[in-house]
Structures are given as structure tokens and as C-alpha cells.
C-alpha positions as CSV (number, residue, x, y, z in Angstrom):
1,M,-4.2,-32.6,23.1
2,Q,-1.6,-34.9,21.6
3,H,-4.4,-36.9,20.0
4,E,-6.0,-33.8,18.6
5,F,-2.6,-32.6,17.2
6,A,-2.1,-36.1,15.7
7,C,-5.5,-36.0,14.0
8,K,-4.9,-32.5,12.6
9,H,-1.4,-33.6,11.5
10,Q,-2.8,-36.7,9.7
11,W,-5.4,-34.6,8.0
12,L,-2.7,-32.1,6.8
13,L,-0.7,-35.0,5.4
14,K,-3.7,-36.4,3.6
15,A,-4.6,-32.9,2.2
16,S,-1.0,-32.3,1.1
17,F,-0.8,-35.7,-0.6
18,A,-4.1,-35.0,-2.4
19,L,-2.8,-31.6,-3.6
20,C,0.4,-33.1,-4.8
21,L,-1.5,-35.8,-6.7
22,L,-3.7,-33.2,-8.3
23,C,-0.6,-31.2,-9.3
24,I,1.0,-34.3,-10.8
25,V,-2.1,-35.1,-12.8
26,S,-2.3,-31.5,-14.0
27,V,1.3,-31.5,-15.1
28,L,0.8,-34.8,-16.9
29,A,-2.2,-33.4,-18.7
30,L,-0.5,-30.2,-19.8
31,S,2.8,-31.8,-20.7
32,S,1.6,-35.0,-22.4
33,G,2.5,-33.5,-25.8
34,S,-1.1,-33.4,-27.0
35,R,-3.7,-31.3,-25.1
36,H,-6.4,-32.0,-27.6
37,D,-7.8,-28.5,-27.7
38,Y,-9.8,-27.5,-30.7
39,D,-6.9,-25.8,-32.5
40,D,-4.6,-28.8,-31.8
41,I,-7.2,-31.2,-33.3
42,I,-7.8,-29.1,-36.4
43,E,-4.0,-28.8,-37.0
44,S,-3.4,-32.5,-36.6
45,G,-6.5,-33.5,-38.4
46,V,-7.2,-36.2,-35.9
47,L,-9.8,-36.5,-33.1
48,K,-8.7,-39.1,-30.5
49,I,-11.3,-40.5,-28.2
50,V,-11.6,-43.3,-25.7
51,T,-14.6,-45.6,-25.4
52,R,-15.6,-49.1,-24.1
53,N,-17.0,-52.2,-25.6
54,S,-20.8,-52.6,-25.3
55,P,-23.8,-52.8,-27.7
56,T,-24.6,-49.1,-27.2
57,T,-21.0,-47.7,-27.4
58,Y,-18.6,-49.5,-29.7
59,Y,-18.5,-53.0,-31.1
60,Q,-17.3,-54.9,-34.2
61,D,-19.7,-56.7,-36.5
62,K,-17.8,-58.6,-39.2
63,D,-15.8,-55.9,-41.0
64,Q,-18.0,-53.0,-39.7
65,I,-17.7,-50.9,-36.5
66,S,-21.0,-50.0,-34.9
67,G,-22.4,-48.5,-31.7
68,F,-24.4,-45.4,-30.8
69,E,-21.4,-43.6,-29.2
70,Y,-19.2,-44.5,-32.1
71,E,-21.7,-43.1,-34.6
72,L,-22.1,-40.0,-32.5
73,A,-18.4,-39.4,-32.2
74,S,-18.0,-40.0,-36.0
75,M,-20.6,-37.4,-36.7
76,F,-18.7,-35.0,-34.4
77,A,-15.4,-35.7,-36.3
78,D,-17.2,-35.0,-39.6
79,F,-18.5,-31.7,-38.0
80,L,-15.0,-30.7,-37.2
81,G,-13.6,-32.0,-40.5
82,V,-11.1,-34.4,-39.0
83,K,-10.5,-38.2,-38.8
84,L,-11.7,-40.2,-35.8
85,D,-9.1,-42.3,-33.8
86,V,-10.7,-44.6,-31.3
87,T,-9.1,-46.3,-28.2
88,V,-10.9,-48.9,-26.2
89,A,-10.3,-48.9,-22.5
90,D,-10.1,-52.1,-20.4
91,N,-12.2,-50.7,-17.6
92,L,-14.0,-47.6,-16.5
93,D,-11.3,-46.4,-14.2
94,D,-8.7,-46.6,-17.0
95,L,-11.2,-44.8,-19.3
96,I,-11.5,-41.8,-16.9
97,A,-7.7,-41.8,-16.4
98,E,-7.1,-41.5,-20.1
99,V,-9.2,-38.3,-20.1
100,E,-7.6,-36.9,-16.9
101,T,-4.0,-37.4,-18.2
102,G,-4.8,-35.8,-21.6
103,N,-4.1,-38.9,-23.7
104,V,-7.4,-38.4,-25.5
105,A,-9.7,-35.5,-26.4
106,F,-12.7,-37.0,-24.5
107,A,-14.5,-40.2,-23.6
108,A,-17.6,-41.2,-25.6
109,A,-18.6,-44.2,-23.6
110,G,-22.2,-43.9,-22.4
111,L,-21.1,-42.2,-19.1
112,T,-23.7,-41.1,-16.7
113,V,-23.1,-37.7,-15.1
114,T,-22.5,-38.2,-11.4
115,P,-21.2,-35.9,-8.7
116,E,-18.2,-38.3,-8.2
117,R,-17.2,-38.2,-11.8
118,A,-17.8,-34.4,-12.1
119,E,-14.9,-34.0,-9.6
120,R,-12.6,-35.7,-12.1
121,V,-13.8,-34.6,-15.5
122,L,-15.7,-31.9,-17.3
123,F,-19.0,-33.1,-19.0
124,S,-20.5,-32.0,-22.3
125,S,-24.1,-31.3,-23.0
126,S,-26.3,-34.3,-22.3
127,Y,-27.6,-36.3,-25.3
128,L,-29.7,-39.1,-23.6
129,N,-31.4,-39.8,-20.3
130,V,-31.3,-43.3,-18.8
131,T,-32.3,-45.1,-15.6
132,Q,-30.5,-47.8,-13.7
133,K,-32.3,-51.2,-14.0
134,L,-32.1,-54.1,-11.6
135,V,-31.9,-57.2,-13.8
136,Y,-33.1,-60.6,-12.7
137,R,-33.9,-64.0,-14.2
138,I,-37.6,-64.5,-15.0
139,S,-37.7,-68.0,-13.6
140,Q,-37.0,-66.5,-10.1
141,K,-39.5,-64.4,-8.1
142,R,-39.6,-60.9,-9.3
143,P,-38.1,-58.5,-6.7
144,K,-40.7,-56.0,-5.4
145,D,-38.3,-53.8,-3.5
146,L,-34.6,-53.5,-2.5
147,S,-34.9,-55.8,0.4
148,A,-34.7,-58.6,-2.2
149,L,-31.0,-57.8,-2.7
150,I,-30.1,-59.0,0.8
151,N,-28.2,-62.4,0.9
152,K,-28.2,-62.6,-2.9
153,T,-25.3,-62.7,-5.4
154,M,-25.1,-59.5,-7.4
155,V,-22.2,-58.4,-9.7
156,V,-21.7,-54.9,-11.1
157,T,-18.9,-53.2,-13.0
158,A,-16.4,-51.6,-10.7
159,H,-16.1,-47.7,-10.8
160,S,-19.5,-47.6,-12.5
161,S,-22.5,-45.4,-11.5
162,H,-24.2,-48.7,-10.5
163,A,-21.4,-49.5,-8.0
164,Q,-21.7,-45.9,-6.6
165,Y,-25.4,-46.3,-6.2
166,L,-24.9,-49.5,-4.2
167,H,-22.3,-47.8,-2.0
168,D,-24.7,-44.9,-1.3
169,L,-27.5,-47.3,-0.6
170,Q,-25.3,-49.3,1.8
171,Q,-24.0,-46.2,3.6
172,N,-27.4,-44.5,4.0
173,T,-30.2,-47.1,4.3
174,M,-29.0,-50.7,3.8
175,P,-25.8,-51.3,5.8
176,E,-26.3,-55.1,5.5
177,L,-26.1,-55.0,1.7
178,T,-23.2,-56.8,0.0
179,W,-22.3,-57.3,-3.7
180,I,-19.4,-58.1,-6.0
181,E,-17.6,-55.6,-8.3
182,R,-15.6,-56.7,-11.4
183,E,-13.0,-54.4,-12.9
184,D,-13.3,-55.3,-16.6
185,A,-16.9,-56.6,-16.8
186,E,-18.8,-55.9,-20.0
187,V,-22.6,-55.4,-19.8
188,S,-23.3,-58.4,-22.0
189,E,-21.3,-60.6,-19.7
190,L,-23.1,-59.5,-16.6
191,V,-26.5,-60.0,-18.3
192,Q,-25.5,-63.5,-19.5
193,M,-24.5,-64.4,-16.0
194,V,-28.0,-63.6,-14.8
195,E,-29.4,-65.4,-17.9
196,N,-27.5,-68.6,-17.0
197,G,-28.5,-68.4,-13.3
198,E,-24.9,-67.9,-12.1
199,I,-25.8,-64.7,-10.3
200,D,-29.1,-63.4,-9.0
201,F,-28.8,-59.8,-10.1
202,T,-26.9,-57.1,-12.0
203,I,-27.5,-53.5,-12.7
204,V,-27.4,-51.9,-16.2
205,D,-28.5,-48.7,-17.7
206,S,-31.9,-48.7,-19.4
207,N,-30.6,-48.1,-22.9
208,E,-28.1,-51.0,-22.6
209,F,-30.8,-53.3,-21.2
210,E,-33.1,-52.5,-24.1
211,A,-30.3,-53.3,-26.5
212,L,-29.5,-56.6,-24.8
213,A,-32.8,-57.9,-23.5
214,G,-33.9,-59.4,-26.8
215,F,-30.7,-61.5,-26.9
216,Y,-31.3,-62.8,-23.4
217,P,-35.0,-63.8,-23.3
218,N,-34.7,-65.3,-19.8
219,V,-34.0,-62.0,-18.1
220,A,-36.1,-59.0,-17.3
221,G,-35.9,-55.6,-15.6
222,A,-37.3,-55.7,-12.1
223,L,-36.9,-52.2,-10.7
224,D,-35.7,-48.7,-11.7
225,L,-33.1,-47.6,-9.2
226,G,-32.8,-44.0,-8.4
227,D,-33.7,-41.0,-10.6
228,A,-33.1,-40.7,-14.3
229,Q,-29.5,-39.8,-15.2
230,E,-28.0,-37.9,-18.1
231,L,-25.4,-39.4,-20.5
232,A,-22.6,-37.1,-21.6
233,W,-19.1,-37.0,-23.0
234,A,-16.2,-36.5,-20.5
235,F,-13.4,-34.0,-21.2
236,S,-10.3,-33.1,-19.2
237,Q,-10.8,-30.4,-16.6
238,Y,-7.5,-28.9,-17.9
239,T,-8.9,-28.2,-21.3
240,D,-9.3,-24.6,-22.5
241,N,-13.0,-25.4,-23.2
242,S,-12.7,-24.7,-26.9
243,L,-13.5,-28.3,-27.8
244,V,-16.2,-28.5,-25.2
245,N,-17.8,-25.5,-26.7
246,K,-17.6,-27.0,-30.2
247,S,-19.3,-30.1,-28.8
248,R,-22.1,-28.0,-27.5
249,E,-22.6,-26.4,-30.9
250,F,-22.6,-29.9,-32.4
251,F,-25.3,-31.2,-30.0
252,Q,-27.5,-28.2,-30.6
253,L,-27.2,-28.6,-34.3
254,I,-28.1,-32.3,-34.4
255,R,-31.0,-31.7,-32.1
256,E,-32.4,-28.9,-34.3
257,T,-31.9,-30.9,-37.5
258,G,-33.3,-34.1,-36.1
259,L,-30.1,-36.1,-36.6
260,L,-29.9,-37.0,-32.9
261,S,-33.5,-38.3,-33.0
262,Q,-32.7,-40.2,-36.2
263,L,-29.7,-41.9,-34.5
264,E,-31.8,-42.8,-31.5
265,E,-34.4,-44.3,-33.8
266,R,-31.7,-46.3,-35.6
267,Y,-30.3,-47.9,-32.4
268,Y,-33.3,-48.0,-30.1
269,G,-36.5,-47.5,-32.1
270,H,-37.2,-51.2,-32.7
271,L,-35.8,-52.8,-29.6
272,R,-39.1,-53.3,-27.8
273,Q,-40.8,-54.8,-30.8
274,I,-40.3,-58.4,-29.9
275,D,-41.1,-59.8,-26.4
276,N,-39.3,-62.6,-24.6
277,V,-41.6,-65.2,-25.9
278,G,-41.2,-64.0,-29.5
279,T,-37.4,-64.0,-29.0
280,L,-37.4,-67.6,-27.7
281,T,-39.6,-68.7,-30.6
282,F,-37.4,-67.0,-33.2
283,L,-34.2,-68.6,-31.7
284,A,-35.8,-72.0,-31.6
285,Q,-37.0,-71.8,-35.2
286,A,-33.5,-70.5,-36.2
287,D,-32.0,-73.6,-34.7
288,K,-34.6,-75.9,-36.2
289,R,-35.1,-74.6,-39.7
290,L,-32.6,-71.9,-40.8
291,H,-29.8,-74.4,-41.6
292,K,-32.0,-75.8,-44.5
293,Y,-32.0,-72.4,-46.3
294,Q,-29.0,-70.5,-45.0
295,E,-26.8,-71.4,-48.0
296,L,-29.5,-70.2,-50.4
297,F,-29.8,-66.9,-48.5
298,E,-26.0,-66.5,-48.6
299,Q,-25.9,-67.1,-52.4
300,E,-28.7,-64.6,-53.1
301,A,-27.0,-62.1,-50.7
302,I,-23.9,-62.1,-52.9
303,T,-26.0,-61.9,-56.1
304,N,-28.0,-59.0,-54.9
305,D,-25.5,-57.2,-52.6
306,V,-27.7,-57.6,-49.5
307,D,-26.7,-59.0,-46.1
308,W,-27.9,-62.6,-46.0
309,R,-29.2,-62.2,-42.5
310,L,-31.5,-59.4,-43.6
311,L,-32.9,-61.7,-46.3
312,A,-33.3,-64.5,-43.8
313,A,-35.1,-62.0,-41.4
314,I,-37.5,-61.2,-44.2
315,G,-38.1,-64.9,-44.8
316,Y,-38.9,-65.4,-41.1
317,Q,-41.2,-62.5,-40.9
318,E,-43.1,-63.6,-44.0
319,S,-43.4,-67.4,-43.3
320,H,-41.3,-68.5,-40.3
321,W,-39.2,-70.2,-43.0
322,K,-42.0,-72.4,-44.1
323,E,-41.8,-73.1,-47.9
324,L,-45.5,-74.2,-48.1
325,A,-46.9,-71.1,-46.3
326,R,-50.0,-69.4,-47.6
327,S,-51.7,-66.3,-46.4
328,R,-55.4,-65.5,-46.3
329,T,-54.9,-63.2,-49.4
330,G,-53.3,-65.8,-51.5
331,V,-49.6,-64.9,-51.3
332,R,-47.5,-68.1,-51.0
333,G,-44.2,-69.6,-50.3
334,L,-41.2,-68.9,-48.0
335,M,-40.8,-65.3,-49.1
336,M,-44.6,-64.9,-49.6
337,L,-44.7,-63.7,-53.2
338,T,-47.9,-62.6,-54.9
339,R,-48.7,-64.0,-58.3
340,T,-47.8,-60.7,-59.9
341,T,-44.5,-60.4,-58.2
342,A,-43.6,-64.1,-58.9
343,K,-44.3,-63.5,-62.6
344,E,-42.3,-60.3,-62.6
345,M,-39.3,-62.1,-61.0
346,G,-39.5,-65.2,-63.1
347,V,-40.7,-67.5,-60.3
348,K,-42.7,-70.4,-61.8
349,N,-43.3,-72.3,-58.5
350,R,-43.8,-70.2,-55.5
351,L,-43.7,-73.2,-53.2
352,N,-40.2,-74.1,-54.2
353,A,-37.9,-72.7,-51.5
354,E,-35.0,-72.0,-53.9
355,Q,-37.2,-70.2,-56.4
356,S,-39.0,-68.3,-53.7
357,I,-35.8,-67.1,-52.0
358,K,-34.3,-66.1,-55.4
359,G,-37.4,-64.2,-56.4
360,G,-37.9,-62.5,-53.1
361,S,-34.3,-61.5,-52.7
362,A,-34.2,-60.1,-56.3
363,Y,-37.5,-58.2,-55.7
364,F,-36.2,-56.6,-52.5
365,A,-33.0,-55.6,-54.3
366,K,-35.1,-54.1,-57.0
367,L,-37.1,-52.1,-54.5
368,K,-33.9,-50.8,-53.0
369,R,-32.7,-49.6,-56.4
370,R,-35.9,-47.6,-56.8
371,F,-35.0,-45.7,-53.6
372,K,-31.4,-45.2,-54.6
373,N,-31.3,-41.5,-53.7
374,I,-32.0,-42.3,-50.0
375,A,-29.1,-42.8,-47.6
376,E,-28.7,-46.0,-45.6
377,P,-30.0,-47.4,-43.4
378,D,-33.3,-45.5,-44.2
379,R,-33.1,-46.8,-47.8
380,T,-33.2,-50.4,-46.6
381,W,-36.1,-49.8,-44.1
382,I,-38.2,-48.0,-46.6
383,A,-37.6,-50.7,-49.2
384,L,-38.7,-53.3,-46.6
385,A,-42.0,-51.3,-46.1
386,A,-42.5,-51.4,-49.9
387,Y,-41.9,-55.2,-49.9
388,N,-44.8,-55.4,-47.4
389,V,-47.3,-52.8,-48.5
390,G,-46.2,-52.0,-52.1
391,Y,-44.1,-49.4,-53.7
392,G,-47.0,-47.1,-54.6
393,H,-48.3,-46.9,-51.0
394,V,-44.9,-46.0,-49.7
395,K,-44.6,-43.2,-52.3
396,D,-48.0,-42.0,-51.1
397,A,-46.7,-42.0,-47.5
398,Q,-43.7,-40.1,-48.6
399,L,-45.9,-37.4,-50.1
400,L,-48.0,-37.2,-46.9
401,T,-44.8,-37.0,-44.9
402,K,-43.6,-34.0,-46.9
403,E,-47.0,-32.3,-46.6
404,H,-46.8,-32.6,-42.8
405,G,-43.4,-31.1,-42.7
406,G,-41.4,-34.3,-42.3
407,N,-38.5,-35.7,-44.3
408,P,-39.8,-38.1,-47.0
409,D,-36.4,-39.8,-47.1
410,R,-36.3,-40.6,-43.4
411,W,-37.9,-43.8,-42.0
412,M,-38.6,-42.3,-38.6
413,D,-40.9,-39.7,-40.4
414,I,-42.4,-42.1,-42.9
415,K,-43.4,-44.6,-40.3
416,E,-45.6,-41.8,-38.7
417,S,-47.3,-41.2,-42.1
418,L,-48.0,-44.8,-43.2
419,P,-50.8,-45.4,-40.6
420,L,-52.6,-42.3,-42.1
421,L,-53.3,-44.4,-45.2
422,T,-56.1,-46.1,-43.2
423,Q,-58.0,-42.8,-42.8
424,K,-60.1,-41.6,-45.7
425,K,-59.3,-37.9,-45.2
426,F,-55.7,-38.8,-46.0
427,Y,-55.8,-41.7,-48.4
428,K,-58.5,-40.0,-50.7
429,K,-55.8,-37.5,-51.6
430,T,-53.3,-40.2,-52.6
431,K,-52.7,-42.0,-55.9
432,H,-53.0,-45.5,-54.6
433,G,-55.7,-45.0,-51.9
434,Y,-56.4,-47.1,-48.8
435,A,-53.7,-49.3,-47.3
436,R,-53.3,-51.0,-43.9
437,G,-50.5,-48.6,-43.2
438,Y,-49.8,-49.8,-39.6
439,E,-48.7,-53.2,-40.9
440,P,-45.6,-52.1,-42.8
441,V,-44.4,-50.2,-39.7
442,E,-44.7,-53.3,-37.5
443,Y,-43.2,-55.4,-40.3
444,V,-40.1,-53.3,-40.7
445,Q,-39.5,-53.0,-36.9
446,N,-39.9,-56.8,-36.6
447,I,-37.4,-57.5,-39.3
448,R,-34.9,-55.1,-37.8
449,R,-35.1,-57.0,-34.5
450,F,-34.9,-60.4,-36.2
451,Y,-31.8,-59.2,-38.1
452,D,-30.2,-58.1,-34.8
453,L,-30.9,-61.5,-33.4
454,L,-29.3,-63.2,-36.3
455,V,-26.2,-61.0,-36.1
456,W,-26.0,-61.7,-32.3
457,R,-26.5,-65.4,-32.9
458,E,-23.2,-65.5,-34.9
459,Q,-21.2,-63.9,-32.2
460,P,-19.1,-66.0,-29.8
461,D,-20.5,-66.2,-26.2
462,P,-18.7,-63.9,-23.8
463,T,-16.1,-65.7,-21.6
464,Y,-15.9,-65.0,-17.9
465,T,-15.0,-66.7,-14.7
466,V,-17.9,-68.3,-12.8
467,V,-18.4,-66.4,-9.6
468,D,-18.4,-68.3,-6.3
469,A,-19.5,-65.7,-3.7
470,N,-18.9,-68.1,-0.8
471,D,-15.3,-68.8,-1.7
472,E,-13.1,-66.1,-0.1
473,S,-10.0,-67.4,-2.0
474,F,-11.7,-66.5,-5.2
475,F,-11.4,-62.7,-4.5
476,T,-7.7,-62.2,-5.3
477,A,-6.1,-59.2,-6.9
478,D,-5.7,-61.2,-10.1
479,S,-9.3,-62.4,-10.3
480,G,-10.6,-58.9,-11.1
481,Y,-13.4,-59.4,-8.6
482,R,-13.8,-57.6,-5.3
483,N,-16.3,-58.6,-2.6
484,I,-17.9,-55.6,-1.0
485,P,-18.8,-56.7,2.6
486,P,-21.7,-55.3,4.6
487,L,-21.2,-52.4,7.0
488,V,-23.0,-54.4,9.7
489,V,-23.4,-58.1,10.0
490,T,-26.9,-59.4,10.6
491,H,-27.8,-62.7,12.2
């Protein structure tokens, strides 16, 4: 009886403590001086959000901020007519806490909707579906099932849906499972640890893996873990729902207008274009040849107001940076200029690398000017297609796009029309006739990927502590790593 009373008493104490904690959080959220409801945001003119660093959320490239989540939140701020103010959280738990306490309007951080998180925050409409991927190094044996995780070193981000998946797996079917959680781990760091052979596995969301896989050619996705999950923004549960409702209006609008699909195309549409072998080849050629021409590309980039890495990507796609290259159709040189184009751009010797880079760069800039009424980045991608297949054929594809109900100023629509130029029933209606329209589509997607690789190549390598899973003294409070032991010990 005393034991039963003690258990009940202990349960009541825990329940009371949880209730008090909930009340404290509620009071903090309501009294923080900024509840971030719709009217508050319109009055202040500022939308404050929290995010995290990753290639799909928020990152800095030179003097430009990028990231799918950042772009999406910027569009929402424009929709509301306010300025965007971004805070970057150190880890996922801090990120959720920023929302709970009302320090920000919401979190735009590629958060998967899980039952555990739904107890702490209110989610918006979903805007993307992802799966969890088990990532391994391709020099190792490819895991066929989850039994491959036993007695291996795996690191995941603490408080992530990946960590929760492992906890559920351990609790329900694999009590012998063990892994390591790191508080402030960024996705790129975890993938690089697998790439370098320092750990056996990690888990990342499929969209993040697609964004990173090209930069780490020695890793691959082994298994999809669990069912598909939805990504959504996270709002405080103590909001009056006015901002949540506005976000739902916003997502409905960008779905109906195709803006969401366009943003997905911008960040994810080209990522599967180059395989691991193609990436390794590109990086090897960049190390071997690019230094001979980089200064020329940089000079012409200034002259023509074009990113030098884009010009270099064009050069690689055209010739693999070979100044004596020649195609079966007679185009020649590093930038593969036709006789007509070379004459137009004042190039006397197509096999001279300096002349070729100057002529090719100026010609690309000229094509961009001819599409001056198209917004970026579509303008650049459409100009790239014209560099490959010719300005006239791209204009024909734009007309076909319009006839089929697409947007002739949007690359994601034009790339569907270009292959139609191989079919007589379509090209016979155009001004410039037949073209191998599938080639410029592949051409543009390749260059986009090569450009990404050149941007990534300039970034410093992530820094992290090398994990020693067998050293118990490594797992201290200050290390940021936590070793999750098995529920049962096997011998």
C-alpha cells in the first residue's frame, strides 16, 4: 500500500512539475513583448524567423544569402509586405525553443512533422515531402537491411527526426542498437565524416542528401528509413492563428501560380544530373586544369558582369577546359565557338584559350541581354540553352511553351518544350525548324551542377571533432556528443 501511494505521489509530482513548466513557457510566450501575430508583424514591418545552416535551408555564398527555406520565407515576407529578419539557431532544440518562447514568428528550417514535435509547436501547411536516407561510404559493403547498423559507428543530429527514428527502432525492434548524437551537427559535417571514413553511417533527409551528394562522391544512399514525411514551418502553440492562416493562404497561392514548383526546380531540379563518377572526374579536372584559365575567366566575368564560376562551368561542359578541342560538327576551342560566332565576337584564332574565353564570355553576355525582360535565374538558364542550341531555336521553344499553356519566361516550362523540336508535328510550325532539343536541356542542367561544384570547391571544409566511439572519456558534456547505449547487451 505504501509503495502504491508512493508511486501515485511520485506521478502527481511529475504531473504538477510538467504543468508548471507548461505554464511558465506559456507566460514567457505571452509576455515576451512580441507575440508575432499577424497584426503585430504588419505594425512593426518585420517578420522574424529562426532557421539553421544547411544547403537546403540557409547559407552564405560570398555576399549572397541562399537556401530553399530562406527563399521561401523571403517570398512570404514579400507576400505580407514586410522585411525578413533571420536568426540562425545553434541546434534543433534551441530552434524549437525559440518558437515556443515567442522570440520568433516561426521556424523555417526544413522541419519534418512528427508527433513529438507536434506536442511542442503548431505546424503550417506542408510544402515538401522527404524520406530519411541511411548514408554510407561506397567503398564499404552496401547495407541491405537495418541489421547492418549493429556494431557500427553512426552519428546523427540530436533532437532530430532521425534521432527519434532510431529511438523508436531501438525501443520496438532493435534493442541492441546503439548510435551517437551530436547537439550542433550540420548535415554537411555528418556526410563528410562518412565520406572520410571516420564513421560508418549517418541519416539525412532525402532533399538534403540530393543537395550534398554531388559534393561528396564517395557516399551514397543505402536505404530509405520509414515512410515519407512532410516538411512544414513551426509556429508557437500560443499564437492566435492569424499568421498561420496567412501562411496557408500563401502556400495555396504559390502552389496555384507554380511559384513553389519553380523554387523546387531552382534548388533541386538539376541535382541528379551528374553521377558520382562524373563528379569525381570534374573535381579531378578542376584540380588539374582550371588554374591555367581561372584568371582569364575572372577577368571576363568582371568585363561581362557574369559569375566567373558560371563561365568556367560553360568551358568545362564545352571542352573539359581543353583549348584544342574540336567537335564532330566543326566547333573548336575551349569555349567551342562556331566560325560564325567567332567572327561575330572578333575571335581570330579559336584555338587560342584567351581569345576563346573572351569570345565565349562576351557571346553569352550578349545572349543574356537578348533575354533582358526575363527574371533571374531563368534568364541565365535560358541564355545557356541559347548558347548551346541557338537563339532562334530557344525562341521557337518559347512559342511552343506559350501554345501549350506554359510560361515562356520560365525555364522549367521551356525545358519541357525544347525536346518537342525533334518532332516534325511541332518543329514544322516553327521558324527555325528541327533541333536536337533534348541536348540544351541536359546542357543547362549539367552546367548548373558544375557551377554548384565550383561554388562548393571554394568553401572551407567543415571543422569537427573526430569521433572515437570506443573512448568513453570522449563523451563529456562539453564535447557535444552523446553515446546512446543499447537497451540490451548482446554477446
